[in-house]
A tleap script that builds the chain and sets N, CA, C and O, in Angstrom:
source leaprc.protein.ff14SB
mol = sequence {
  NMET LYS VAL SER LYS LEU ILE GLU PHE LEU
  SER SER CYS ASP PRO ASP ALA GLU VAL LEU
  LEU VAL THR GLN SER SER TYR PRO PHE GLU
  CYS SER THR SER GLY PHE CYS THR ARG GLU
  GLN LEU ALA ASP HIE LEU GLU ALA GLU TYR
  ASP ASP GLN LEU THR THR GLY GLY LYS LEU
  SER ASP VAL LEU ILE THR GLU GLY SER GLN
  ILE ARG TYR GLY SER LYS HIE THR TRP ASN
  VAL ARG CSER
}
set mol.1.N position { 29.221 -7.562 -21.476 }
set mol.1.CA position { 28.235 -8.475 -22.007 }
set mol.1.C position { 28.952 -9.732 -22.489 }
set mol.1.O position { 30.048 -9.666 -23.046 }
set mol.2.N position { 28.324 -10.850 -22.269 }
set mol.2.CA position { 28.867 -12.134 -22.717 }
set mol.2.C position { 28.258 -12.500 -24.066 }
set mol.2.O position { 27.130 -12.107 -24.367 }
set mol.3.N position { 28.997 -13.248 -24.874 }
set mol.3.CA position { 28.537 -13.689 -26.195 }
set mol.3.C position { 27.199 -14.425 -26.075 }
set mol.3.O position { 26.315 -14.243 -26.912 }
set mol.4.N position { 27.050 -15.252 -25.042 }
set mol.4.CA position { 25.807 -16.023 -24.879 }
set mol.4.C position { 24.592 -15.105 -24.725 }
set mol.4.O position { 23.522 -15.406 -25.255 }
set mol.5.N position { 24.744 -13.997 -24.012 }
set mol.5.CA position { 23.632 -13.053 -23.845 }
set mol.5.C position { 23.312 -12.361 -25.169 }
set mol.5.O position { 22.142 -12.158 -25.492 }
set mol.6.N position { 24.328 -12.003 -25.926 }
set mol.6.CA position { 24.117 -11.371 -27.232 }
set mol.6.C position { 23.437 -12.331 -28.200 }
set mol.6.O position { 22.518 -11.942 -28.920 }
set mol.7.N position { 23.885 -13.586 -28.219 }
set mol.7.CA position { 23.268 -14.600 -29.088 }
set mol.7.C position { 21.805 -14.786 -28.707 }
set mol.7.O position { 20.940 -14.842 -29.581 }
set mol.8.N position { 21.522 -14.883 -27.417 }
set mol.8.CA position { 20.148 -15.067 -26.952 }
set mol.8.C position { 19.262 -13.907 -27.420 }
set mol.8.O position { 18.153 -14.125 -27.908 }
set mol.9.N position { 19.754 -12.681 -27.269 }
set mol.9.CA position { 18.976 -11.522 -27.683 }
set mol.9.C position { 18.802 -11.488 -29.202 }
set mol.9.O position { 17.691 -11.294 -29.696 }
set mol.10.N position { 19.893 -11.677 -29.938 }
set mol.10.CA position { 19.824 -11.593 -31.397 }
set mol.10.C position { 18.960 -12.693 -32.011 }
set mol.10.O position { 18.380 -12.505 -33.081 }
set mol.11.N position { 18.872 -13.834 -31.341 }
set mol.11.CA position { 18.077 -14.938 -31.900 }
set mol.11.C position { 16.590 -14.593 -31.972 }
set mol.11.O position { 15.846 -15.232 -32.716 }
set mol.12.N position { 16.146 -13.591 -31.210 }
set mol.12.CA position { 14.747 -13.182 -31.255 }
set mol.12.C position { 14.520 -11.969 -32.157 }
set mol.12.O position { 13.396 -11.477 -32.262 }
set mol.13.N position { 15.581 -11.484 -32.808 }
set mol.13.CA position { 15.482 -10.291 -33.659 }
set mol.13.C position { 15.269 -10.655 -35.122 }
set mol.13.O position { 15.528 -11.782 -35.546 }
set mol.14.N position { 14.794 -9.681 -35.878 }
set mol.14.CA position { 14.644 -9.816 -37.323 }
set mol.14.C position { 16.037 -10.028 -37.934 }
set mol.14.O position { 16.906 -9.174 -37.759 }
set mol.15.N position { 16.275 -11.132 -38.641 }
set mol.15.CA position { 17.610 -11.388 -39.191 }
set mol.15.C position { 18.036 -10.371 -40.251 }
set mol.15.O position { 19.220 -10.291 -40.580 }
set mol.16.N position { 17.098 -9.598 -40.790 }
set mol.16.CA position { 17.435 -8.582 -41.780 }
set mol.16.C position { 17.600 -7.195 -41.173 }
set mol.16.O position { 17.849 -6.232 -41.899 }
set mol.17.N position { 17.463 -7.076 -39.846 }
set mol.17.CA position { 17.617 -5.780 -39.177 }
set mol.17.C position { 19.086 -5.378 -39.137 }
set mol.17.O position { 19.972 -6.231 -39.094 }
set mol.18.N position { 19.336 -4.076 -39.152 }
set mol.18.CA position { 20.696 -3.552 -39.041 }
set mol.18.C position { 21.175 -3.651 -37.595 }
set mol.18.O position { 20.369 -3.547 -36.671 }
set mol.19.N position { 22.464 -3.850 -37.392 }
set mol.19.CA position { 23.076 -3.801 -36.065 }
set mol.19.C position { 23.777 -2.449 -35.957 }
set mol.19.O position { 24.694 -2.152 -36.722 }
set mol.20.N position { 23.336 -1.636 -35.001 }
set mol.20.CA position { 23.887 -0.295 -34.824 }
set mol.20.C position { 24.467 -0.163 -33.428 }
set mol.20.O position { 23.971 -0.774 -32.482 }
set mol.21.N position { 25.511 0.631 -33.300 }
set mol.21.CA position { 26.084 0.966 -31.998 }
set mol.21.C position { 25.587 2.350 -31.613 }
set mol.21.O position { 25.590 3.258 -32.445 }
set mol.22.N position { 25.165 2.526 -30.385 }
set mol.22.CA position { 24.862 3.861 -29.886 }
set mol.22.C position { 26.031 4.219 -28.975 }
set mol.22.O position { 26.273 3.550 -27.970 }
set mol.23.N position { 26.746 5.267 -29.328 }
set mol.23.CA position { 27.968 5.648 -28.607 }
set mol.23.C position { 27.782 6.997 -27.920 }
set mol.23.O position { 26.889 7.765 -28.277 }
set mol.24.N position { 28.624 7.277 -26.939 }
set mol.24.CA position { 28.690 8.559 -26.240 }
set mol.24.C position { 27.387 8.886 -25.525 }
set mol.24.O position { 26.553 9.609 -26.071 }
set mol.25.N position { 27.199 8.376 -24.331 }
set mol.25.CA position { 25.939 8.571 -23.610 }
set mol.25.C position { 25.583 10.044 -23.376 }
set mol.25.O position { 24.402 10.378 -23.283 }
set mol.26.N position { 26.571 10.919 -23.282 }
set mol.26.CA position { 26.267 12.332 -23.047 }
set mol.26.C position { 25.839 13.063 -24.320 }
set mol.26.O position { 25.141 14.075 -24.245 }
set mol.27.N position { 26.245 12.566 -25.477 }
set mol.27.CA position { 25.880 13.169 -26.769 }
set mol.27.C position { 25.789 12.022 -27.771 }
set mol.27.O position { 26.684 11.853 -28.600 }
set mol.28.N position { 24.706 11.224 -27.702 }
set mol.28.CA position { 24.642 9.945 -28.413 }
set mol.28.C position { 24.573 10.047 -29.941 }
set mol.28.O position { 23.955 10.951 -30.504 }
set mol.29.N position { 25.221 9.101 -30.571 }
set mol.29.CA position { 25.137 8.897 -32.018 }
set mol.29.C position { 24.807 7.440 -32.283 }
set mol.29.O position { 25.287 6.550 -31.581 }
set mol.30.N position { 23.984 7.194 -33.301 }
set mol.30.CA position { 23.794 5.842 -33.805 }
set mol.30.C position { 24.809 5.654 -34.914 }
set mol.30.O position { 24.909 6.473 -35.827 }
set mol.31.N position { 25.570 4.558 -34.827 }
set mol.31.CA position { 26.632 4.294 -35.786 }
set mol.31.C position { 26.439 2.914 -36.403 }
set mol.31.O position { 26.008 1.975 -35.734 }
set mol.32.N position { 26.762 2.808 -37.673 }
set mol.32.CA position { 26.745 1.492 -38.306 }
set mol.32.C position { 27.900 0.669 -37.742 }
set mol.32.O position { 28.826 1.215 -37.142 }
set mol.33.N position { 27.841 -0.635 -37.935 }
set mol.33.CA position { 28.951 -1.503 -37.568 }
set mol.33.C position { 29.604 -1.964 -38.861 }
set mol.33.O position { 28.925 -2.287 -39.836 }
set mol.34.N position { 30.919 -1.990 -38.854 }
set mol.34.CA position { 31.611 -2.347 -40.095 }
set mol.34.C position { 32.178 -3.760 -40.061 }
set mol.34.O position { 32.646 -4.264 -41.082 }
set mol.35.N position { 32.142 -4.404 -38.898 }
set mol.35.CA position { 32.656 -5.769 -38.829 }
set mol.35.C position { 32.887 -6.211 -37.409 }
set mol.35.O position { 32.557 -5.499 -36.461 }
set mol.36.N position { 33.457 -7.390 -37.264 }
set mol.36.CA position { 33.752 -7.950 -35.955 }
set mol.36.C position { 34.842 -8.990 -36.095 }
set mol.36.O position { 35.029 -9.574 -37.163 }
set mol.37.N position { 35.554 -9.215 -35.018 }
set mol.37.CA position { 36.590 -10.248 -34.972 }
set mol.37.C position { 36.917 -10.519 -33.518 }
set mol.37.O position { 36.451 -9.803 -32.632 }
set mol.38.N position { 37.708 -11.536 -33.265 }
set mol.38.CA position { 38.220 -11.788 -31.919 }
set mol.38.C position { 39.622 -11.205 -31.820 }
set mol.38.O position { 40.264 -10.921 -32.832 }
set mol.39.N position { 40.087 -11.030 -30.589 }
set mol.39.CA position { 41.475 -10.570 -30.413 }
set mol.39.C position { 42.454 -11.562 -31.050 }
set mol.39.O position { 43.483 -11.168 -31.599 }
set mol.40.N position { 42.117 -12.860 -30.967 }
set mol.40.CA position { 42.983 -13.880 -31.551 }
set mol.40.C position { 43.068 -13.731 -33.061 }
set mol.40.O position { 44.154 -13.841 -33.631 }
set mol.41.N position { 41.931 -13.480 -33.723 }
set mol.41.CA position { 41.948 -13.269 -35.171 }
set mol.41.C position { 42.765 -12.032 -35.524 }
set mol.41.O position { 43.489 -12.020 -36.520 }
set mol.42.N position { 42.646 -10.998 -34.709 }
set mol.42.CA position { 43.430 -9.786 -34.940 }
set mol.42.C position { 44.919 -10.079 -34.805 }
set mol.42.O position { 45.719 -9.630 -35.625 }
set mol.43.N position { 45.288 -10.825 -33.781 }
set mol.43.CA position { 46.695 -11.194 -33.590 }
set mol.43.C position { 47.201 -12.012 -34.770 }
set mol.43.O position { 48.315 -11.797 -35.247 }
set mol.44.N position { 46.368 -12.966 -35.249 }
set mol.44.CA position { 46.755 -13.775 -36.406 }
set mol.44.C position { 46.937 -12.898 -37.640 }
set mol.44.O position { 47.868 -13.091 -38.423 }
set mol.45.N position { 46.038 -11.937 -37.802 }
set mol.45.CA position { 46.129 -11.027 -38.951 }
set mol.45.C position { 47.418 -10.208 -38.898 }
set mol.45.O position { 48.032 -9.926 -39.927 }
set mol.46.N position { 47.810 -9.838 -37.702 }
set mol.46.CA position { 49.042 -9.052 -37.532 }
set mol.46.C position { 50.282 -9.938 -37.509 }
set mol.46.O position { 51.409 -9.460 -37.377 }
set mol.47.N position { 50.041 -11.254 -37.641 }
set mol.47.CA position { 51.122 -12.236 -37.598 }
set mol.47.C position { 51.910 -12.131 -36.306 }
set mol.47.O position { 53.134 -12.265 -36.287 }
set mol.48.N position { 51.174 -11.885 -35.218 }
set mol.48.CA position { 51.804 -11.784 -33.901 }
set mol.48.C position { 51.166 -12.813 -32.991 }
set mol.48.O position { 49.942 -12.892 -32.886 }
set mol.49.N position { 52.002 -13.601 -32.333 }
set mol.49.CA position { 51.473 -14.604 -31.416 }
set mol.49.C position { 50.966 -13.949 -30.141 }
set mol.49.O position { 49.977 -14.395 -29.559 }
set mol.50.N position { 51.636 -12.902 -29.712 }
set mol.50.CA position { 51.263 -12.204 -28.482 }
set mol.50.C position { 51.603 -10.738 -28.636 }
set mol.50.O position { 52.690 -10.389 -29.096 }
set mol.51.N position { 50.674 -9.882 -28.252 }
set mol.51.CA position { 50.884 -8.436 -28.340 }
set mol.51.C position { 50.218 -7.810 -27.124 }
set mol.51.O position { 49.016 -7.987 -26.930 }
set mol.52.N position { 50.968 -7.082 -26.299 }
set mol.52.CA position { 50.413 -6.470 -25.088 }
set mol.52.C position { 49.180 -5.628 -25.387 }
set mol.52.O position { 48.228 -5.635 -24.606 }
set mol.53.N position { 49.178 -4.907 -26.495 }
set mol.53.CA position { 48.039 -4.058 -26.849 }
set mol.53.C position { 46.782 -4.880 -27.096 }
set mol.53.O position { 45.677 -4.400 -26.840 }
set mol.54.N position { 46.924 -6.101 -27.585 }
set mol.54.CA position { 45.765 -6.936 -27.905 }
set mol.54.C position { 45.164 -7.603 -26.687 }
set mol.54.O position { 43.960 -7.859 -26.658 }
set mol.55.N position { 45.969 -7.890 -25.685 }
set mol.55.CA position { 45.480 -8.681 -24.559 }
set mol.55.C position { 45.424 -7.918 -23.241 }
set mol.55.O position { 44.903 -8.454 -22.263 }
set mol.56.N position { 45.933 -6.701 -23.173 }
set mol.56.CA position { 45.889 -5.944 -21.930 }
set mol.56.C position { 44.435 -5.712 -21.535 }
set mol.56.O position { 43.683 -5.061 -22.261 }
set mol.57.N position { 44.044 -6.247 -20.386 }
set mol.57.CA position { 42.682 -6.085 -19.904 }
set mol.57.C position { 41.665 -6.947 -20.611 }
set mol.57.O position { 40.464 -6.755 -20.419 }
set mol.58.N position { 42.098 -7.878 -21.411 }
set mol.58.CA position { 41.150 -8.716 -22.137 }
set mol.58.C position { 41.718 -10.079 -22.443 }
set mol.58.O position { 42.877 -10.369 -22.150 }
set mol.59.N position { 40.867 -10.928 -23.049 }
set mol.59.CA position { 41.278 -12.282 -23.434 }
set mol.59.C position { 41.291 -12.382 -24.955 }
set mol.59.O position { 40.614 -11.615 -25.639 }
set mol.60.N position { 42.057 -13.322 -25.475 }
set mol.60.CA position { 42.111 -13.523 -26.924 }
set mol.60.C position { 40.748 -13.911 -27.493 }
set mol.60.O position { 40.497 -13.694 -28.678 }
set mol.61.N position { 39.865 -14.479 -26.672 }
set mol.61.CA position { 38.545 -14.887 -27.156 }
set mol.61.C position { 37.532 -13.738 -27.156 }
set mol.61.O position { 36.409 -13.925 -27.624 }
set mol.62.N position { 37.897 -12.548 -26.642 }
set mol.62.CA position { 36.979 -11.405 -26.651 }
set mol.62.C position { 36.570 -11.066 -28.080 }
set mol.62.O position { 37.376 -11.160 -29.006 }
set mol.63.N position { 35.305 -10.670 -28.252 }
set mol.63.CA position { 34.781 -10.284 -29.563 }
set mol.63.C position { 34.830 -8.764 -29.668 }
set mol.63.O position { 34.341 -8.058 -28.786 }
set mol.64.N position { 35.414 -8.270 -30.735 }
set mol.64.CA position { 35.531 -6.830 -30.977 }
set mol.64.C position { 34.609 -6.456 -32.134 }
set mol.64.O position { 34.677 -7.061 -33.204 }
set mol.65.N position { 33.752 -5.463 -31.925 }
set mol.65.CA position { 32.859 -4.974 -32.969 }
set mol.65.C position { 33.374 -3.611 -33.398 }
set mol.65.O position { 33.575 -2.730 -32.562 }
set mol.66.N position { 33.588 -3.433 -34.686 }
set mol.66.CA position { 34.139 -2.173 -35.178 }
set mol.66.C position { 33.027 -1.225 -35.622 }
set mol.66.O position { 32.055 -1.622 -36.265 }
set mol.67.N position { 33.205 0.025 -35.258 }
set mol.67.CA position { 32.264 1.076 -35.618 }
set mol.67.C position { 32.447 1.448 -37.082 }
set mol.67.O position { 33.568 1.571 -37.574 }
set mol.68.N position { 31.332 1.624 -37.760 }
set mol.68.CA position { 31.368 2.090 -39.152 }
set mol.68.C position { 31.307 3.605 -39.171 }
set mol.68.O position { 32.240 4.275 -38.727 }
set mol.69.N position { 30.204 4.151 -39.686 }
set mol.69.CA position { 30.064 5.601 -39.752 }
set mol.69.C position { 28.872 6.066 -38.920 }
set mol.69.O position { 27.945 5.302 -38.653 }
set mol.70.N position { 28.918 7.333 -38.519 }
set mol.70.CA position { 27.803 7.904 -37.778 }
set mol.70.C position { 26.631 8.079 -38.728 }
set mol.70.O position { 26.781 8.617 -39.825 }
set mol.71.N position { 25.461 7.619 -38.295 }
set mol.71.CA position { 24.277 7.677 -39.141 }
set mol.71.C position { 23.362 8.823 -38.739 }
set mol.71.O position { 22.904 9.594 -39.583 }
set mol.72.N position { 23.098 8.927 -37.426 }
set mol.72.CA position { 22.183 9.958 -36.939 }
set mol.72.C position { 22.420 10.144 -35.442 }
set mol.72.O position { 23.136 9.370 -34.806 }
set mol.73.N position { 21.803 11.185 -34.899 }
set mol.73.CA position { 21.845 11.359 -33.452 }
set mol.73.C position { 21.051 10.236 -32.799 }
set mol.73.O position { 20.065 9.757 -33.360 }
set mol.74.N position { 21.479 9.820 -31.622 }
set mol.74.CA position { 20.802 8.779 -30.877 }
set mol.74.C position { 20.026 9.365 -29.712 }
set mol.74.O position { 19.900 10.582 -29.580 }
set mol.75.N position { 19.511 8.490 -28.875 }
set mol.75.CA position { 18.746 8.900 -27.702 }
set mol.75.C position { 19.497 8.545 -26.425 }
set mol.75.O position { 20.031 7.443 -26.298 }
set mol.76.N position { 19.538 9.482 -25.479 }
set mol.76.CA position { 20.159 9.223 -24.179 }
set mol.76.C position { 19.422 8.125 -23.421 }
set mol.76.O position { 19.992 7.501 -22.526 }
set mol.77.N position { 18.162 7.885 -23.770 }
set mol.77.CA position { 17.350 6.877 -23.095 }
set mol.77.C position { 17.770 5.453 -23.439 }
set mol.77.O position { 17.360 4.511 -22.761 }
set mol.78.N position { 18.580 5.282 -24.479 }
set mol.78.CA position { 19.039 3.946 -24.880 }
set mol.78.C position { 19.693 3.220 -23.711 }
set mol.78.O position { 19.516 2.010 -23.566 }
set mol.79.N position { 20.427 3.916 -22.893 }
set mol.79.CA position { 21.128 3.298 -21.759 }
set mol.79.C position { 20.176 2.816 -20.669 }
set mol.79.O position { 20.558 2.005 -19.825 }
set mol.80.N position { 18.942 3.309 -20.683 }
set mol.80.CA position { 17.954 2.917 -19.674 }
set mol.80.C position { 17.140 1.688 -20.065 }
set mol.80.O position { 16.559 1.047 -19.189 }
set mol.81.N position { 17.077 1.337 -21.349 }
set mol.81.CA position { 16.251 0.216 -21.797 }
set mol.81.C position { 17.048 -0.943 -22.355 }
set mol.81.O position { 16.459 -1.888 -22.880 }
set mol.82.N position { 18.347 -0.906 -22.261 }
set mol.82.CA position { 19.178 -1.979 -22.806 }
set mol.82.C position { 18.874 -3.300 -22.129 }
set mol.82.O position { 18.459 -3.342 -20.970 }
set mol.83.N position { 19.084 -4.364 -22.857 }
set mol.83.CA position { 18.799 -5.714 -22.344 }
set mol.83.C position { 19.905 -6.208 -21.436 }
set mol.83.O position { 19.828 -7.322 -20.919 }
savepdb mol mol.pdb
quit
């Protein structure tokens, strides 16, 4: 997913709604999100200009969303109705 698609979708949502991740399609859980950053911000935080682990298969501008805690079981149907 591109940031522009996420922004477009979120702009039509209730600004007070929670953002949840549904993980594990075979045994889904709804999870809270605990934060977000870019790979570049992570590299800056680690005081590293370049780190293979941070950029392998990705770009420094990629947005990373961190999982919080599991809240409840999710629905397998989530993967069928995603935007």
